[in-house]
C-alpha positions as a printed NumPy array, in Angstrom:
array([[ -6.462,  -6.92 ,  10.003],
       [ -6.412,  -4.067,  12.462],
       [ -3.537,  -5.368,  14.594],
       [ -1.373,  -6.969,  11.917],
       [  0.722,  -3.967,  10.898],
       [  1.155,  -2.329,  14.297],
       [  2.967,  -3.436,  17.407],
       [  3.417,  -2.074,  20.903],
       [  6.797,  -1.075,  22.234],
       [  6.691,  -4.096,  24.544],
       [  6.031,  -6.533,  21.709],
       [  8.823,  -5.001,  19.633],
       [ 11.203,  -5.321,  22.558],
       [ 10.16 ,  -8.952,  22.954],
       [ 10.889,  -9.585,  19.277],
       [ 14.294,  -7.922,  19.583],
       [ 15.074, -10.243,  22.468],
       [ 13.97 , -13.287,  20.478],
       [ 16.178, -12.249,  17.57 ],
       [ 19.16 , -11.591,  19.823],
       [ 18.761, -14.923,  21.6  ],
       [ 18.573, -16.827,  18.302],
       [ 21.564, -15.026,  16.81 ],
       [ 23.712, -15.545,  19.897],
       [ 22.753, -19.235,  20.033],
       [ 23.714, -19.612,  16.384],
       [ 27.063, -17.902,  16.925],
       [ 27.887, -20.236,  19.792],
       [ 29.071, -19.748,  23.348],
       [ 31.775, -17.132,  23.658],
       [ 31.662, -16.137,  19.99 ],
       [ 32.158, -12.489,  19.171],
       [ 30.036, -10.508,  16.763],
       [ 28.261,  -7.209,  16.169],
       [ 25.421,  -6.041,  18.409],
       [ 22.319,  -8.004,  17.337],
       [ 19.859,  -5.162,  17.961],
       [ 20.516,  -3.077,  14.803],
       [ 19.904,  -6.187,  12.714],
       [ 16.647,  -6.789,  14.564],
       [ 15.556,  -3.195,  14.014],
       [ 16.278,  -3.438,  10.295],
       [ 14.199,  -6.597,  10.009],
       [ 11.38 ,  -5.219,  12.143],
       [ 11.193,  -2.183,   9.857],
       [ 10.901,  -4.476,   6.846],
       [  8.14 ,  -6.554,   8.463],
       [  6.17 ,  -3.349,   9.199],
       [  6.155,  -2.051,   5.61 ],
       [  2.818,  -0.536,   4.507],
       [  2.164,  -2.905,   1.586],
       [  1.847,  -5.846,   3.985],
       [ -1.508,  -7.044,   5.262],
       [ -0.856, -10.697,   6.053],
       [  2.947, -10.895,   5.905],
       [  3.28 ,  -8.598,   8.905],
       [  4.843,  -8.539,  12.347],
       [  1.871, -10.6  ,  13.506],
       [  2.765, -13.313,  10.978],
       [  6.419, -13.209,  11.987],
       [  5.448, -13.588,  15.639],
       [  3.09 , -16.46 ,  14.859],
       [  5.749, -18.327,  12.868],
       [  8.287, -17.85 ,  15.658],
       [  5.735, -19.145,  18.163],
       [  5.091, -22.21 ,  16.025],
       [  8.827, -22.822,  15.633],
       [  9.101, -22.752,  19.417],
       [  6.289, -25.291,  19.639],
       [  7.984, -27.586,  17.125],
       [ 11.585, -26.904,  18.169],
       [ 12.086, -30.414,  19.508],
       [ 11.719, -31.765,  15.97 ],
       [ 14.487, -29.55 ,  14.538],
       [ 18.171, -30.415,  14.452],
       [ 19.167, -26.747,  14.768],
       [ 16.217, -24.767,  16.101],
       [ 18.243, -21.57 ,  16.444],
       [ 18.903, -21.617,  12.691],
       [ 15.236, -22.312,  11.999],
       [ 14.337, -19.275,  14.116],
       [ 16.718, -17.091,  12.12 ],
       [ 15.196, -18.436,   8.899],
       [ 11.749, -17.499,  10.202],
       [ 12.942, -13.916,  10.613],
       [ 14.178, -13.796,   7.035],
       [ 11.598, -15.938,   5.217],
       [  9.418, -12.969,   4.17 ],
       [ 11.829, -10.155,   5.016],
       [ 11.591,  -9.031,   1.399],
       [  7.952,  -8.935,   0.395],
       [  6.292,  -7.156,  -2.506],
       [  2.976,  -8.804,  -3.467],
       [  3.419,  -8.024,  -7.152],
       [  6.83 ,  -9.733,  -7.354],
       [  7.588, -13.446,  -7.646],
       [ 11.172, -13.537,  -6.396],
       [ 10.564, -12.511,  -2.793],
       [ 11.955, -15.709,  -1.29 ],
       [ 15.145, -15.538,  -3.333],
       [ 15.689, -11.909,  -2.41 ],
       [ 14.981, -12.732,   1.238],
       [ 17.539, -15.552,   1.124],
       [ 20.16 , -13.239,  -0.346],
       [ 19.445, -10.696,   2.364],
       [ 19.985, -13.443,   4.955],
       [ 23.28 , -14.4  ,   3.347],
       [ 24.584, -10.837,   3.491],
       [ 23.286,  -9.936,   6.951],
       [ 24.166, -13.143,   8.771],
       [ 27.688, -13.297,   7.363],
       [ 28.222,  -9.757,   8.627],
       [ 26.571, -10.632,  11.953],
       [ 29.162, -13.304,  12.696],
       [ 27.613, -16.633,  11.697],
       [ 29.756, -19.44 ,  10.352],
       [ 29.481, -19.883,   6.573],
       [ 27.785, -23.286,   6.9  ],
       [ 25.133, -21.824,   9.192],
       [ 24.551, -18.877,   6.857],
       [ 24.067, -21.344,   4.002],
       [ 21.595, -23.4  ,   6.034],
       [ 19.465, -20.376,   6.915],
       [ 19.415, -19.267,   3.284],
       [ 18.489, -22.792,   2.17 ],
       [ 15.583, -22.825,   4.604],
       [ 14.327, -19.471,   3.357],
       [ 14.405, -20.732,  -0.235],
       [ 12.522, -23.85 ,   0.848],
       [  9.453, -21.707,   1.586],
       [  8.908, -21.41 ,  -2.166],
       [  7.677, -25.012,  -2.282],
       [  7.12 , -25.958,   1.385],
       [  8.333, -29.415,   0.388],
       [ 11.108, -30.508,   2.754],
       [ 12.68 , -33.906,   2.33 ],
       [ 11.951, -36.786,   4.717],
       [ 15.259, -36.259,   6.565],
       [ 15.151, -32.455,   6.529],
       [ 14.104, -31.832,  10.117],
       [ 14.97 , -28.132,  10.061],
       [ 12.999, -27.648,   6.861],
       [ 10.033, -29.573,   8.186],
       [  9.796, -27.329,  11.227],
       [ 10.05 , -24.075,   9.27 ],
       [  7.548, -25.16 ,   6.612],
       [  5.05 , -26.435,   9.181],
       [  5.381, -23.241,  11.21 ],
       [  4.8  , -21.1  ,   8.121],
       [  1.725, -23.064,   7.014],
       [  0.214, -23.467,  10.481],
       [ -2.169, -20.585,   9.72 ],
       [ -4.037, -22.97 ,   7.415],
       [ -5.147, -24.897,  10.485],
       [ -6.576, -21.841,  12.242],
       [ -9.976, -21.724,  13.871],
       [-12.714, -20.434,  11.527],
       [-12.601, -16.755,  12.552],
       [ -8.82 , -16.613,  12.407],
       [ -8.794, -18.372,   9.041],
       [-11.329, -15.887,   7.688],
       [ -9.137, -13.016,   8.92 ],
       [ -6.168, -14.615,   7.164],
       [ -8.   , -14.872,   3.845],
       [ -9.179, -11.243,   4.117],
       [ -5.621, -10.093,   4.75 ],
       [ -4.328, -12.04 ,   1.751],
       [ -6.979, -10.404,  -0.438],
       [ -5.972,  -6.974,   0.862],
       [ -2.341,  -7.627,  -0.073],
       [ -3.502,  -8.38 ,  -3.609],
       [ -5.947,  -5.498,  -3.856],
       [ -4.339,  -4.513,  -7.175],
       [ -5.539,  -7.789,  -8.743],
       [ -9.068,  -7.748, -10.237],
       [-11.573,  -9.904,  -8.37 ],
       [-12.088, -12.534, -11.071],
       [ -8.347, -12.969, -11.597],
       [ -7.733, -13.18 ,  -7.859],
       [-10.41 , -15.809,  -7.341],
       [ -9.021, -17.905, -10.194],
       [ -5.452, -17.641,  -8.952],
       [ -6.385, -18.279,  -5.351],
       [ -8.423, -21.345,  -6.319],
       [ -5.425, -22.725,  -8.204],
       [ -3.203, -22.28 ,  -5.153],
       [ -5.735, -23.976,  -2.881],
       [ -6.132, -26.873,  -5.301],
       [ -2.358, -27.305,  -5.481],
       [ -2.135, -27.388,  -1.693],
       [ -4.929, -29.931,  -1.427],
       [ -3.201, -32.103,  -4.04 ],
       [ -0.079, -32.418,  -1.896],
       [  0.293, -35.806,  -0.182],
       [  0.719, -33.935,   3.081],
       [  0.699, -30.298,   4.129],
       [  2.624, -30.855,   7.361],
       [  5.72 , -32.926,   7.965],
       [  6.415, -32.914,  11.699],
       [  4.513, -35.453,  13.82 ],
       [  2.635, -32.677,  15.622],
       [  1.746, -30.895,  12.405],
       [  0.543, -34.078,  10.753],
       [ -1.538, -35.145,  13.744],
       [ -2.965, -31.844,  14.946],
       [ -3.001, -29.466,  11.985],
       [ -3.45 , -31.521,   8.814],
       [ -7.182, -32.411,   9.125],
       [ -8.264, -28.897,  10.11 ],
       [ -6.112, -27.278,   7.432],
       [ -7.586, -29.452,   4.699],
       [-11.097, -28.68 ,   5.909],
       [-10.341, -24.945,   5.797],
       [ -8.877, -25.184,   2.31 ],
       [-11.843, -27.158,   0.978],
       [-14.294, -24.68 ,   2.498],
       [-12.486, -21.69 ,   1.013],
       [-12.252, -23.393,  -2.37 ],
       [-15.994, -24.036,  -2.316],
       [-16.642, -20.403,  -1.41 ],
       [-14.585, -19.342,  -4.412],
       [-16.946, -21.357,  -6.582],
       [-14.517, -24.17 ,  -7.327],
       [-15.091, -27.83 ,  -6.683],
       [-13.293, -29.03 ,  -3.541],
       [-10.459, -31.473,  -4.117]])
């Protein structure tokens, strides 16, 4: 994806502002804490690492946009926004513990940045939830983050095709046959879930299109659609 791993100065400044606004909201009115911008710059550098093809600044921006869209369904949208920043902050395609390492990074950084311990714990919990994307029925924060992260599955055909190409590029080190087998297993697991989206908007607007995209991709991989 030509635009996924680059960003203009204006878009980076906009992301810094979004980070700063979320962090200040989480701290609370009048709360003191370190300057948010160095934390933003550290995270932006992580999201622009060269091994990323899908999990890029473009993905971060898209998830933040979706969180904004769904914010009315969250109990603490400012914490969900912070979790979006951290949810793939550590990302190496060949490793399986990225979410756990991202959660630990959130715990260290947010404690230093002035968040209350309970809020730090909630952000870290949300980051870890992206392993399964299975929030509980009363977990409104988790529902918003998981829906925002999976919203790409409901993309229009061209955007979905670009997403699948970017995922393949991230796993370029995996032989084609092994990738197709592994990808088909992931798609089948997603299709087997009772629901992909948990917020009312996600369930109503994104679920049908996402399932159609997954079935089409699965068929293209040579597997029987679920």
